[in-house]
C-alpha positions, 0 to 999 in steps of 0.5 A: 591506517585507513585511507579516506575514499575520494569523492565519487559521483556514483550515487548521483549517477545511480539516482539519475538512472533509477528510472531505468530500473522502474522501466525494466521491471514494468516491462518485464511484468507487461511481457510476463517474462517471469511466467515465461521462465517459470514455464521452462523458457530459460534462454533469450530465444525461448523467452522471446518466443514465449513473450512475443518479443525480439531476442535481442531486446529480451536478452538485454532486458533479462541481463539487466534484471539479473544484474538487479537481482530479479533473475539468476543467469548461469551459462547463458540461461536464466532462472527465477530467484525465490522472490521473483517466483513468489511475487512475479509469476502470474500463477503464484497466489502471491503475485504482485505484478498488478501493483504496477497498474496503480503505482505506475499509473499516469495519475501517480507518476506525472506528479513527479514531473514538476516536483521542484514546483511542488517543493517551492509551493509546499503543496500540489496544484488542486488538479494534481491532488490524488485525493478526489472522489472522481479519481479512477486511480482509487478503483485501480488501487483497490483492485491492484493492491490485494496481493500486497495488502493481504499479508498485512491484513491477516497480521493486523487481524491477528492483533485486533480480532476477537479470537474468542468469537465474541460479537464485534462490530467493525467500521472499516473507513476508506476501506478500498479493497476491504481486506483489513475488515474482511480478514477480521471477519474471517477470524471471528465468525461473529464479526460484522463489518461496515466498509465506507468508501466512494461508490466505485471503490467500495464495490471492489470491497464487496467483490472481495468479501464475496470471494473470501466468503464473508459477504453475509457479514460485510456491509458497505456505505458509499460516501466520503469519510469526512461527511458520511454518517456511518452510525455509532456503537462500533467496537473497532474502527480501522483507519488504514493507509488513509491519514497520510493523505491529509494535514494534521488538523484534518487527520485530528478532525477525522479521528474525533469523528471516529471516536464519536462512533465507538462504543464503550471499550472501543478501539481505533487501529491506524495503519501507516508508514511510520518513520523514525523520529528523525525521519531518516529511516526505515527506508520505505516509511521515510521515503513515503513522505516524498510520495505524499508531497508529490501527490497530496495537498498536505499529506505526510508520513507521520511519526509515532509521536505525531500520530499519538498526539493526533489520537490524544487530541481527538480524545483517545488514550492508551496509544500503542504501536505494533510493527508488522513484518512489512514496512507498516505499523499499526497504532492502536488507541482506546476510547 
């Protein structure tokens, strides 16, 4: 016979203290603790010297990181975990520490300070909506998110690129860093990409296209996705991490514009955090709805059924889903 566990405040207290986890990892990235350990500094004294920090502060921070699972501590010495070595050491090609510049920016974090007011209204105040042309957060996003989005871009390209090397005109809407269109151009030497985004943002996509060797087949159009004329006759349109910023009517209107830009046999690929129909999992896609509540006027994390309805209302057919190895899903539909 099992005995029922008594009520516990542990979850409540862990949630109240969760901000400490954020502060600790942000501090470790700022001080470059993981690179110090990678370079051979493995005691509090050595790490502190490498990071120009106090020994006491370094010891307490590293113990906390070890408690969380970012480090391993043995006999007073610290070592990296495989994940930390891959994603948090600056010399690693998969380094993700720069993501903090976007996810922990004031423009993002401050919107959670008055979440109760947002819940009461059901939307953010106009000056808190991160979807604005002059918001510098989107240039920071384009520069910071490259390590995180690179693997998804390659996986998505494997799904969408014409591996036979046929001509493929690709429209990359709200391109940001541009990695999704760039990955297709890398796989298909006859793919031509047109990336659309605000001026300062699309400039980052151009930089990445040049760095990755596809700039000759990568063009840009600076402007707003809803009002800019990006032309017609495309074979493939990419709408990546964009629809979640808007309400259903706005998303459907954009998708109608996308459909009108595609030629015969064209496809649209929508990349999103897609929660289950009950919205309780998987954890990251399900939690993303709260992010959109705190940052946008009407955005949400849309289920596959909701995305299908939007696409079909916009005139698309044969909607299918393709779950990536990360937390996101590609939804493909045909004209």
